N, C-alpha and C positions, 0 to 999 in steps of 0.2 A: 479362475476369478475368485477374488478374496471374499470373505464372509460379508464385509461391509459393502462391497459392490453388489453382491446378491441382495442385500437389504435395500439398496437404492432401487434396483430394477423391480423388486417386489413392490416397493412403494408406488411405482408408476403403473404397474399392472393391476394391482388390487385397489379399487376406489376406497377412499377413507370411509365412505358411508357403509361399506360392507364389513369393515373391521372397526366398529366403535370401541373406543377405549373407556375403561371405567374411570370414575373420578380420581381414584388413586393413581392410575396410570398416566393421567394428564399432569405431568410435572410442571407444565407451564400453561396458564390460561391465556386467552387472547389478549387480555389487558396487560399481562406480564410481558408478552412478546412485544407489544407496542411500547411498553415502558423501556424495554431494551433498545428497540429499533430507533425511536425518535431521537434520544440523545446521541446515539451513534451516528445517525444521519446528519444531525446538526454539526457534530464534530468533524465528519468528513467534508461537509460543505465549508467549514471554517478552514480546514487544511488546504483544500483546493482553492478557495477564494484567496487565501494568502499567496498561493503560487501565481494566480492571475494578477493580483495586486502588484507582486514583485515584477512580473513581466511588464505590466503597464508602466510602472515607475522607471524601470530600466530602459524602456523604449524612448524616454526623453533624452537618454544619453546617445542614442543612435542605433541603427540596425546592426552594426558590428557588435555592439555590446549585448543587444538582445540575442544575437546568434551565439555569442560566446557563453553567455549564461545558460542558454538552452543546451549547448554541448555538455557543460559541466553537470547540469541537472540530469541529463541522460546517464552520465557516468555515476553520479551520486545515487541514482535509482538502483544501480546494480548492487551497491553496498547496502543501501537502505532495505531492499527486499531480502537480502540475506539476513539482516537483523530482524526483519519482520517475520521471516520464515522461522527463525530460531524461537522468537517470542511466542508466535501464534501456536507453534507445535508444543512448546512448553506449556502453554495454556490448555492444550488438549489433555495433557497429562494431569494438570491441576483440576480441570473440569471433571475428569473421570474419578479422581479421588474425592471430589466434592459429592459426586453422585453416589459414591460408595460410603460416604460419611466418615472418611478416614482423614482426620485433621492432621495427624502427625506426618503422614507421608505427603499430604497436601502442602504443609509448611516446608517440608524438605524439598519438594519439587519447586516451590516458589523461590526458596533461597538459592538452590543450585541453578535455576534459570537466570536469576540476577547475576550470579557470578559468571556464568557462561556468556551472557549478553555483554557485560562490561568488558570482559577479556576479548571477546570478538570485536567489539567496537574499537578498542585500543589497537588491536592487531591490524584491523583494516585501515585505520588512520596512518599507522606506521608504513604499511605496504603502499598505500596511495601516495604518501609523502615522498617515498623513495623512488617510485616508478611512474608517477603521473606524466612526466614529460615524454618518455619513450612511448607510453601508452597512448597519449594524445597524438603523437607523431605517427604511430602505427595506424590508428583509427581515422584520424582527421588530417592526414599529411597534406592534402590538397586544399585545406582551408586557407582563406586569405589571411595574411599576417595580422591585421588589426583584430580579427576574430580570435585568432589563436592567443594573442596577447591578453585580451579580455578574459578568455577562458582560463588561462594560467593564473591570473591575478585572483579570480573568483575561487578557483580550486584551492589555492594555498590557504585561504582563510577558512573555507568550509571544512577542511580536514579536522579542525579542532572541535567540531560538533559531532563527530562519529561516535566517541564514547558516550556522549549524552544521548544520542539516538538509541544506542543499545540499552542503556539504563532505563530510558523512558518507555520504550516499547515493551520491555519486560514487565514493568510495573503496570502499564496500561493493559496488557494482555491479562494479567491476574485480576485487575479490577473488573474487566469485562467478563471473565469467567465467573466472578461473583455476582454478575448481573448489575454491578454498580457503574453503569455506563454514563450516568450524569456526572460522575467524577472526572472522567477524561474529557468530557465535553466542556466543563468549566475551565479545566486547565488549558485546553486548546484555545478557548476564547481569550483568556488572559495572555497566553503566549502570542496570539495573533495581535493583540493590542500592543504588546511590547515591540513586536517586529515592525508593524506598520508605523508606529510613532518613530521608531529608530530609523526606518527607511526615509521618512519625511525629513528628519533632522540631518541624516547623513547625506542625502542627495541635494536638498534644497536650502539647507542652512549652512552645513559645513562643506558642501560641494566636494565630497570625498570620492565621487565616481563609483566604480564597482565596489569598493570597500564600504561605501555607504549603504549598500544593500546586504553585503555578506556578513559584516560584523553584527548587525542586529539579529540576523538569522541565527548565528552561533549563540548569542546571549539568550534568545528566546528558547532555544532547544535545551540549554542548560537549566533554565528556569523550570521548564516542564519536567525534566529528569529529576531535579531535586524535590519538587513538590509531590510528584506521584510516588516517589520512594518514601518520603515521610508519611504519606497517607497509607501506604501498604504495610507499614509497621504497626498500624492500629490493631490491637488484639480483640476489638469488638467484632471483627469479621470471622467467618468460618475458616478462612485461610489467611495467613499474614507472614511477613518477613520475620525471621529470627536471626540474630547475629551469629549464633552457633551454626545455623544451617548455611549461612552465606560464606563464612570463612572456614568451612570444612569441605572435605571431598568425599562425596558419596558416589562411588563409581557406578553402582547399579542404577541409581537415579539418573546420573549423567548419561549413561548408555541408553536408558529408556527415552530420555528427551532427544538425544542425538539420533536414535533410530527413526524417529518421526521427522526430526528437523533436517537431517542431511539430505534425504531425497527431495524435500520441499525446497531447501536452499539451492540444490542443483537445478531444480526446475525453475525457480524464480531467477537465479543468477543467469542461467542460459537464456531465458526469455528476455531479460533486460540487456544482456550482452548483445543479443541479436538486434534489439531495438537500437542500441548504440551503433551497430554496423549499418543499420538502415539510415541513421542520421548521417553516417559517413557517406552513404550513397547519395542522400539528399544534398550533401555538401558539394557534390560534383556539379550540381545544377545552378550554383550561384547563391549569393547572399540573400537575394529576394526570396527564393524558395526556402532557404534555411530559416529566415525570419518568419515566413508563413507557417512553416512546420512547428517552430517554437511556440508561436501564439496558439496554433490549433491544438498542440499537445496540452496546453493548460486548460483549454475548453473541453477536450476529450476527457481529461481527468474528472472534471465536474460532471460530465454526462454519465460516467461509470459509478457515480456515488451510491446508488441503491444496491448495485451488485456488490460493491466492496462492503457496504454496511451489512448486508445480509450474510456475507461470509463470516463475519464475527459472530452473528447470531447463531449460525449453524454450529460453530465451534462450541458455544456454551450449551445449546439445547441438545444436540446429538451427543456431545461428550458426556453430559450428565446422564442421559438415558442409557448410554452404553456402560458407564461406570456403575449404574444401579442395576445392570443386567436386564434392562427392559428393551429388548430388541423390537418388539411390536410397536412400542411407543416411538422408538427411533425411526422405524419405517413410516409411521403416521406423520411425524414431524418433517421427514424428508419431503413428503408430498405436500404438506400444508405450506411449508416455507418456500417450496418451488413455485406454487401458485401465487403466493404473495410477491415473490421477487419479480416474476414476469409482469404482473399487472402494474406494480409500482414503477418498474423500470421503463415500461412503455410511456406511462404518463409523465415521468420525470424527463425523459429524453425529448419529448415534445416541448416541454417548458424550456429546457436548455437551448433547444434549437431556435425558438422564438427570441429568447434573451440574447443569444449570440448575434443574431441579425441586428438587434438594436445596439448592443454594446460595441460592436466593431466600428460603428460610426465615430467613436471617440478615440480610437487608436490612431496615433500619428504615424500611419503606414502609407506607403505608396498605393495607388489604386490597383495596380497589378498584384501586389502582395495581399491586399484586402480581399480581392476576388478569389484568389487561390485559397485563402483561409476559409472562406464561405463554402467553397466546393468540398474541401477536406472535412469540414464540420458536418455538412449534410450527409456525406457518404458514411462517415463514422457513426453518427447518431442512429441512422437507420439500422446498421448492423448491431450496434451496441444495445439497442432497445430489445431486439428479438433473439439475439444469439448469446450475448454476454451472460444473461441470467442462468444459462445452462453450462457455463464454463467455470469461472472462478468460484462462485458461491457453492455450487455442488461439490467442487474439489475440496473446499474447506470441510464440507460435511463428511466426505469420504475419509479425510484425514482424522476427523474427530472420532470416526468409527474404527480407526486403526488401519485403514488402507492408504498407504502413501505412494505405492508404486504405480497404480493405474493412472492417477492424475499426472504423475511425472512423465510417463510414457506418452500420454496424449498431448501434453503441453510441448514436449520436445519435438514430436512429429509435426504438430500444427505450426510451431515456430519455424521449423526447417522449411515447410512449404511456403510460409509467408515470405521468408528471405529469398527463396528461389524465384517466386513470382515477382518480387520487387526487382530482382536483377533482370529477369526476362522482360518485364514491361517497362521498367524505368530506364534501363541502359540499352539492352539489345533492341527494343522496339522504339527507343528514343521518345518515350512518353513523359520523361522527367518526373516531377513530383506529383503529377496527376495519377 
C-alpha cells in the first residue's frame, strides 16, 4: 500500500477531534473550502444543465436523433475523460509546487500541461476523424440506420472541438489549483449562453437539424478555451502561463505529469469505453430503451455533481498539503472532505430525484420510454447518493497525494464487474435495460 493510501486509511481511523491541527497547519479554513466548492458546484450544474438542454432540444427532432446524439456523447466522453485525466493530474503537480512555494517549477508545470493537453486534443481529433466509422460499426453495429446516420453527422462536427477541450481543461485545472474557481464558473455560464442561443437558432430558426446543435457546441468550447487561456497568462497569480514554458520541452516535468496522468487516463478511458459497450448492449433492446438511456444519462450526470465538484476540491487541498510536506493536515482534510461530500451528496440526489419526476412530464417521449427513464433515475440516485462519494472524490485525493495505482486497479475491477453483470442480467436473463 502506498504512502498516500495509508494516509487515507489513517484519516478514517483517527477521528479529527483526536488530532487537532494548529492554526498554521490549517491551510484552508471552512470559509475558504466553501468559496472553492460553491463556484465549482455551480459550474458543474451549468455543464450538466447544458447537456440536458441539448437532449431536450434534440428530442424535438425525434427519438432516432436523441439516440444518435447519445451514442456520440458516450464516445466523446472517452476522449473527454482522457483530456480531463491529463489536466487534473497536471493540476496535482501544480498544486504541490504551490504548496511548496516554488513559482518557477509551478509555471513550468503549467506551461508543459498546456502543451501536452493541446497536442493530445489534436491527436484525438485526428484519430477519431480517421476511425470513427469502423469504431461505430464495431460498437453499435446493430443500431437502426436512422440512429447511425444521426450519430455520424453529429460526430463529424464534434471532432473540431477536441483541441479546444484540451486547452480549456488545462487552463481550468490550473485556475482551480489556484483556488480561483469563480473564474471557470463565469466562463461556463457564458459558454452555456452561447451554446443555448446557438441551439435555438440552429434548430428553430435555421432548421439545421443535428448540425444546429453540434456547431454551437463547438463554438462555445473554443470560446471557453480562448478565455481561460488568456486569464491564465495573468502574472498576478502565484502560477501562470509563460510563452517560454509552453514552447519548450522540459522532459523531467513532462515525465512527472505523465507519471500521474497515464494511469488516470487508462482508468478513465477504460471506464468510459466500458460505458460505450454498455450502450451497445442497450442498443440491442430497441430505440425506445436507447432513448430512455440517453435521457437518463443526462439526469445521472446532474445527480453526480457534488461528487465531481468535491474531486476538484480534493486535488487543490490535498495537493497543497502534500507539497508543503504537511501529511497530518492531508489526513485531516481527507476526513473532513469525506464527511462533507457524503452529506451534501445525499441532500443533492434527493433534490435531483424530485426535479426529475417533474421535468420528465415535459419531455416529448412515449409513455413506455418515460416510465423506463424514471426507474433508471431512481435506481441510480439511490446508489449515487451513498456510494459515489467514496469512489471518484477519494480517488482524486489519492492522486493528489501521489498514489495513482490504487484508484486505477479499483476502477478497472469495478468496471469489469459492471459489464459482466450487465451481460448476465440484460442479455442472458433477458431483463433488457432494466
